[in-house]
C-alpha positions, 0 to 999 in steps of 0.5 A: 192273472197273479204271481206267487201267493206267500203269507204277510204281516197285515196290521188292521186299523186297530192295531192287531197283526195278522197273516194275510195271503196275498200275490207277492209281487204286489207285497214287495211292491207294497211293501209288506213282511213276511209273517211272523206267527200271527193269527190269521186275518178274520174272515169278516175282515177286508184289507184296505188296498190301493187302486192302481191304473195301468197307463196305457190299456186303463185296467185297474189293479187292488194293491193291498196296503199293510198299514194305515200310514204307508205311504200309498196309502195316505197320498204320499206316492202316487204311483206304484210299481208291480207286475203286469202279467199280460205280456210275455214275458212279464214286466214292471210297470207302474200303475198310477194309484187312482183311489183308497179304499179303507178296511172293512171289518163285517158283522161276525 
């Protein structure tokens, strides 16, 4: 389950800025900035992300990362605090970063 979605600026590996629509709570945790009139992210692009693992259940969640030099992505940060929607009420949980997956651009 995800929270509300909004548009944010995503910087691709080639340095271009795009608008990406993602979960607002994850965007806040990863340091995204609200979009500023950039073009939409091409459908052939798949954003870079980290895999966060819940400390007790072991469930994994994707947390998209806005830039290639972000501390979450390059290894400077080993956990990310995001909203866990499986509890009532929802709670902030520190997920351990278990993997970093790079951006992919598929053939057009």
